[in-house]
KOLLO-607349 format. One line per field, with one value per residue (C-alpha): residue number from 1; x, y, z. Coordinates in nm, 2 decimals. Example, Ala and Ser with C-alpha at 12.3 -4.5 7.8 and 13.67 -1.06 7.14 Angstrom:
REM residues 2
seq: 1 / 2
X: 1.23 / 1.37
Y: -0.45 / -0.11
Z: 0.78 / 0.71
***
This chain:
REM residues 279
seq: 1 / 2 / 3 / 4 / 5 / 6 / 7 / 8 / 9 / 10 / 11 / 12 / 13 / 14 / 15 / 16 / 17 / 18 / 19 / 20 / 21 / 22 / 23 / 24 / 25 / 26 / 27 / 28 / 29 / 30 / 31 / 32 / 33 / 34 / 35 / 36 / 37 / 38 / 39 / 40 / 41 / 42 / 43 / 44 / 45 / 46 / 47 / 48 / 49 / 50 / 51 / 52 / 53 / 54 / 55 / 56 / 57 / 58 / 59 / 60 / 61 / 62 / 63 / 64 / 65 / 66 / 67 / 68 / 69 / 70 / 71 / 72 / 73 / 74 / 75 / 76 / 77 / 78 / 79 / 80 / 81 / 82 / 83 / 84 / 85 / 86 / 87 / 88 / 89 / 90 / 91 / 92 / 93 / 94 / 95 / 96 / 97 / 98 / 99 / 100 / 101 / 102 / 103 / 104 / 105 / 106 / 107 / 108 / 109 / 110 / 111 / 112 / 113 / 114 / 115 / 116 / 117 / 118 / 119 / 120 / 121 / 122 / 123 / 124 / 125 / 126 / 127 / 128 / 129 / 130 / 131 / 132 / 133 / 134 / 135 / 136 / 137 / 138 / 139 / 140 / 141 / 142 / 143 / 144 / 145 / 146 / 147 / 148 / 149 / 150 / 151 / 152 / 153 / 154 / 155 / 156 / 157 / 158 / 159 / 160 / 161 / 162 / 163 / 164 / 165 / 166 / 167 / 168 / 169 / 170 / 171 / 172 / 173 / 174 / 175 / 176 / 177 / 178 / 179 / 180 / 181 / 182 / 183 / 184 / 185 / 186 / 187 / 188 / 189 / 190 / 191 / 192 / 193 / 194 / 195 / 196 / 197 / 198 / 199 / 200 / 201 / 202 / 203 / 204 / 205 / 206 / 207 / 208 / 209 / 210 / 211 / 212 / 213 / 214 / 215 / 216 / 217 / 218 / 219 / 220 / 221 / 222 / 223 / 224 / 225 / 226 / 227 / 228 / 229 / 230 / 231 / 232 / 233 / 234 / 235 / 236 / 237 / 238 / 239 / 240 / 241 / 242 / 243 / 244 / 245 / 246 / 247 / 248 / 249 / 250 / 251 / 252 / 253 / 254 / 255 / 256 / 257 / 258 / 259 / 260 / 261 / 262 / 263 / 264 / 265 / 266 / 267 / 268 / 269 / 270 / 271 / 272 / 273 / 274 / 275 / 276 / 277 / 278 / 279
X: -6.97 / -6.90 / -6.78 / -6.45 / -6.39 / -6.47 / -6.22 / -5.90 / -5.64 / -5.86 / -5.82 / -5.83 / -6.09 / -6.07 / -5.80 / -5.51 / -5.24 / -5.12 / -4.97 / -5.00 / -4.78 / -4.56 / -4.27 / -4.46 / -4.64 / -4.80 / -4.81 / -5.04 / -4.93 / -5.20 / -5.17 / -5.49 / -5.60 / -5.71 / -5.37 / -5.24 / -5.58 / -5.60 / -5.24 / -4.89 / -4.82 / -4.49 / -4.37 / -4.17 / -4.03 / -3.84 / -3.79 / -4.03 / -3.74 / -3.52 / -3.45 / -3.37 / -3.63 / -3.61 / -3.84 / -3.95 / -4.09 / -4.11 / -4.36 / -4.41 / -4.21 / -4.43 / -4.26 / -4.59 / -4.60 / -4.22 / -4.24 / -4.53 / -4.33 / -4.03 / -4.29 / -4.46 / -4.13 / -4.01 / -4.33 / -4.26 / -3.90 / -3.74 / -3.47 / -3.48 / -3.17 / -3.21 / -3.43 / -3.52 / -3.71 / -3.92 / -3.89 / -3.85 / -4.19 / -4.25 / -4.53 / -4.28 / -3.95 / -3.97 / -3.95 / -3.66 / -3.37 / -3.54 / -3.63 / -3.27 / -3.18 / -3.41 / -3.31 / -2.96 / -3.00 / -2.87 / -3.10 / -3.07 / -3.23 / -3.18 / -3.15 / -2.82 / -2.97 / -3.19 / -2.94 / -2.78 / -2.48 / -2.25 / -2.48 / -2.75 / -2.99 / -2.99 / -3.17 / -3.07 / -2.94 / -3.02 / -3.10 / -3.01 / -3.06 / -3.11 / -3.19 / -3.43 / -3.38 / -3.55 / -3.46 / -3.45 / -3.67 / -3.63 / -3.96 / -3.93 / -4.23 / -4.44 / -4.10 / -3.74 / -3.63 / -3.92 / -3.82 / -4.00 / -3.89 / -3.96 / -4.01 / -3.96 / -4.02 / -4.38 / -4.43 / -4.50 / -4.38 / -4.37 / -4.48 / -4.47 / -4.68 / -4.60 / -4.91 / -5.16 / -5.41 / -5.70 / -5.73 / -5.43 / -5.12 / -5.01 / -4.73 / -4.58 / -4.46 / -4.20 / -3.99 / -4.23 / -4.23 / -4.51 / -4.30 / -4.08 / -4.38 / -4.53 / -4.20 / -4.22 / -4.56 / -4.46 / -4.14 / -4.39 / -4.60 / -4.31 / -4.27 / -4.61 / -4.58 / -4.22 / -4.15 / -4.51 / -4.56 / -4.94 / -4.94 / -4.90 / -4.80 / -4.87 / -4.76 / -5.12 / -5.44 / -5.52 / -5.31 / -5.39 / -5.42 / -5.41 / -5.09 / -5.12 / -5.47 / -5.37 / -5.08 / -5.30 / -5.57 / -5.32 / -5.19 / -5.54 / -5.63 / -5.31 / -5.40 / -5.75 / -5.64 / -5.39 / -5.66 / -5.89 / -5.62 / -5.53 / -5.90 / -5.93 / -5.65 / -5.78 / -6.12 / -5.96 / -5.88 / -5.52 / -5.43 / -5.35 / -5.66 / -5.89 / -5.78 / -5.82 / -6.19 / -6.27 / -6.10 / -6.14 / -6.49 / -6.62 / -6.34 / -6.34 / -6.22 / -5.99 / -5.79 / -5.76 / -5.42 / -5.29 / -5.45 / -5.29 / -4.95 / -5.07 / -5.21 / -4.87 / -4.70 / -4.95 / -4.91 / -4.54 / -4.55 / -4.80 / -4.57 / -4.25 / -4.43 / -4.56 / -4.91 / -5.00 / -4.83 / -4.57 / -4.67
Y: 3.86 / 3.90 / 4.24 / 4.08 / 3.95 / 4.30 / 4.48 / 4.55 / 4.30 / 4.01 / 4.02 / 3.69 / 3.63 / 3.45 / 3.45 / 3.67 / 3.47 / 3.15 / 3.02 / 3.24 / 3.08 / 2.77 / 2.99 / 3.25 / 3.25 / 3.53 / 3.60 / 3.89 / 4.13 / 4.24 / 4.63 / 4.68 / 5.05 / 5.28 / 5.31 / 4.96 / 4.78 / 4.44 / 4.47 / 4.44 / 4.14 / 3.95 / 3.72 / 3.42 / 3.31 / 3.00 / 2.71 / 2.42 / 2.18 / 2.42 / 2.44 / 2.82 / 3.10 / 3.47 / 3.71 / 4.03 / 4.32 / 4.17 / 4.45 / 4.65 / 4.61 / 4.33 / 4.01 / 3.81 / 3.86 / 3.83 / 3.50 / 3.39 / 3.44 / 3.23 / 2.96 / 2.96 / 2.91 / 2.64 / 2.45 / 2.41 / 2.28 / 2.62 / 2.84 / 3.22 / 3.30 / 3.66 / 3.94 / 4.20 / 4.54 / 4.70 / 5.05 / 5.20 / 5.28 / 5.17 / 4.93 / 4.74 / 4.80 / 4.88 / 4.52 / 4.45 / 4.49 / 4.28 / 4.01 / 3.99 / 3.96 / 3.66 / 3.51 / 3.57 / 3.72 / 4.03 / 4.30 / 4.43 / 4.74 / 5.02 / 5.28 / 5.24 / 5.34 / 5.03 / 4.78 / 4.54 / 4.37 / 4.48 / 4.43 / 4.67 / 4.64 / 4.79 / 4.77 / 4.47 / 4.26 / 3.90 / 3.75 / 3.39 / 3.15 / 2.80 / 2.77 / 3.07 / 3.35 / 3.71 / 4.01 / 4.36 / 4.61 / 4.99 / 5.12 / 5.47 / 5.69 / 5.60 / 5.66 / 5.73 / 5.39 / 5.18 / 4.84 / 4.54 / 4.18 / 3.98 / 3.61 / 3.44 / 3.09 / 3.19 / 3.47 / 3.71 / 4.03 / 4.14 / 4.51 / 4.64 / 4.96 / 5.04 / 4.83 / 4.73 / 4.44 / 4.70 / 5.06 / 5.28 / 5.40 / 5.74 / 5.91 / 6.05 / 6.39 / 6.51 / 6.20 / 6.04 / 6.19 / 6.13 / 6.13 / 5.85 / 5.66 / 5.65 / 5.54 / 5.30 / 5.16 / 5.15 / 4.94 / 4.70 / 4.68 / 4.59 / 4.28 / 4.17 / 4.21 / 4.10 / 3.88 / 3.71 / 3.83 / 3.78 / 3.77 / 4.07 / 3.98 / 4.32 / 4.47 / 4.52 / 4.36 / 4.05 / 3.88 / 4.00 / 3.76 / 3.99 / 4.19 / 4.38 / 4.49 / 4.62 / 4.80 / 4.96 / 5.06 / 5.23 / 5.43 / 5.53 / 5.62 / 5.86 / 6.01 / 6.07 / 6.23 / 6.44 / 6.57 / 6.65 / 6.83 / 7.03 / 7.13 / 7.21 / 7.46 / 7.61 / 7.66 / 7.86 / 7.60 / 7.72 / 7.56 / 7.20 / 7.18 / 7.33 / 7.09 / 6.80 / 6.89 / 6.93 / 6.63 / 6.39 / 6.50 / 6.14 / 6.00 / 5.93 / 6.23 / 6.02 / 5.95 / 6.34 / 6.37 / 6.09 / 6.27 / 6.59 / 6.41 / 6.28 / 6.61 / 6.78 / 6.54 / 6.60 / 6.97 / 6.95 / 6.72 / 6.96 / 7.26 / 7.08 / 7.00 / 7.35 / 7.24 / 7.50 / 7.81 / 7.81 / 8.00
Z: 4.63 / 4.99 / 5.15 / 5.23 / 4.86 / 4.72 / 4.94 / 4.77 / 4.83 / 4.92 / 5.29 / 5.46 / 5.73 / 6.04 / 6.33 / 6.24 / 6.45 / 6.31 / 5.97 / 5.67 / 5.42 / 5.41 / 5.56 / 5.76 / 6.11 / 6.28 / 6.64 / 6.71 / 6.98 / 7.23 / 7.13 / 6.94 / 6.88 / 6.61 / 6.47 / 6.51 / 6.41 / 6.58 / 6.70 / 6.56 / 6.36 / 6.47 / 6.19 / 6.24 / 5.91 / 5.83 / 5.60 / 5.67 / 5.74 / 5.91 / 6.27 / 6.24 / 6.22 / 6.14 / 6.36 / 6.21 / 6.43 / 6.77 / 6.85 / 7.19 / 7.50 / 7.64 / 7.80 / 7.75 / 7.39 / 7.33 / 7.50 / 7.31 / 7.00 / 7.14 / 7.24 / 6.91 / 6.72 / 6.97 / 6.96 / 6.57 / 6.66 / 6.57 / 6.73 / 6.65 / 6.50 / 6.38 / 6.45 / 6.17 / 6.18 / 5.91 / 6.07 / 6.40 / 6.53 / 6.89 / 6.81 / 6.60 / 6.75 / 7.12 / 7.22 / 6.99 / 7.24 / 7.51 / 7.26 / 7.14 / 7.50 / 7.55 / 7.22 / 7.20 / 6.87 / 6.67 / 6.56 / 6.20 / 6.08 / 5.84 / 6.12 / 6.30 / 6.62 / 6.64 / 6.55 / 6.79 / 6.63 / 6.34 / 6.05 / 5.94 / 5.63 / 5.31 / 4.98 / 4.79 / 5.09 / 5.08 / 5.43 / 5.45 / 5.77 / 5.76 / 5.38 / 5.41 / 5.16 / 5.19 / 4.99 / 5.15 / 4.95 / 5.02 / 5.08 / 5.25 / 5.28 / 5.60 / 5.76 / 5.62 / 5.74 / 5.63 / 5.46 / 5.30 / 5.29 / 4.96 / 5.04 / 4.68 / 4.79 / 4.90 / 4.64 / 4.93 / 5.08 / 5.44 / 5.43 / 5.78 / 5.76 / 5.39 / 5.32 / 5.57 / 5.58 / 5.64 / 5.56 / 5.44 / 5.60 / 5.73 / 5.56 / 5.90 / 5.80 / 5.86 / 5.86 / 5.59 / 5.24 / 5.00 / 4.69 / 4.85 / 4.94 / 4.61 / 4.46 / 4.71 / 4.62 / 4.25 / 4.36 / 4.53 / 4.21 / 4.02 / 4.26 / 4.18 / 3.81 / 3.75 / 4.03 / 4.09 / 4.43 / 4.51 / 4.89 / 5.14 / 5.48 / 5.67 / 6.01 / 6.10 / 5.98 / 5.80 / 5.52 / 5.17 / 4.88 / 4.58 / 4.62 / 4.30 / 4.37 / 4.70 / 4.56 / 4.29 / 4.54 / 4.74 / 4.46 / 4.34 / 4.70 / 4.72 / 4.39 / 4.50 / 4.85 / 4.66 / 4.45 / 4.72 / 4.90 / 4.61 / 4.56 / 4.92 / 4.89 / 4.59 / 4.75 / 5.04 / 5.30 / 5.39 / 5.72 / 5.78 / 6.04 / 5.76 / 5.50 / 5.73 / 5.84 / 5.47 / 5.32 / 5.61 / 5.73 / 5.69 / 5.88 / 6.26 / 6.44 / 6.65 / 6.34 / 6.26 / 6.41 / 6.19 / 5.90 / 5.97 / 5.94 / 5.59 / 5.50 / 5.59 / 5.37 / 5.08 / 5.09 / 5.09 / 4.79 / 4.61 / 4.67 / 4.57 / 4.23 / 4.18 / 4.20 / 4.50 / 4.61 / 4.89 / 5.21
***
């Protein structure tokens, strides 16, 4: 068994840009970093025989990338008819207004501040464009406004930053809340169990072909980290910095600022549930 096969979620190898399912094509943004992995995945989603497409997360404000998204759609005989956002972080949403201008589309998002047009997004909404059907799934936790999009015809879910193609995501305290995030992961697990979802189309990193395995890994990872943080506090590590240095000692220090956000969320969760004392 190769290393890639042994990783949770069975990440696909090879080029990240390009077709991922019958209805979803990725255009990788040129913004790689420790936090964005290879870059932001901008998804073009459409029915194979339709001339209309939906774009999810245009990505950073980079005209070259935004034009590449439009060109990719047009080469496939598609016209972008709608823009959606999984959440408002700049690496996903900063280019949305410019992209809407280039494509003459509305932008729909949970956060009213990110919308361009009269319609927003809410849990349970069904997006229908050119025969395409996607269902909006509320998945707060990484941020308060995080959403996923269930694509039933491909048995897939577009997860933004809620589940990544590699590594694990940050619960971005104070906006992100761990209790909400755990509930969101359980909601995604129900899609894999009850609705047959098997493919994760993430906001960063490769496509995952074992959605249930990925969700179970994320839940187990969060439980493990929570236990580590609780033990660290019990052993006298009181400040956030002390907990990060103890729990994330084997993690690249460039990621410690992000780890600090998650530790703050974990400490808040433990206090709320009476597992550690409030300061």
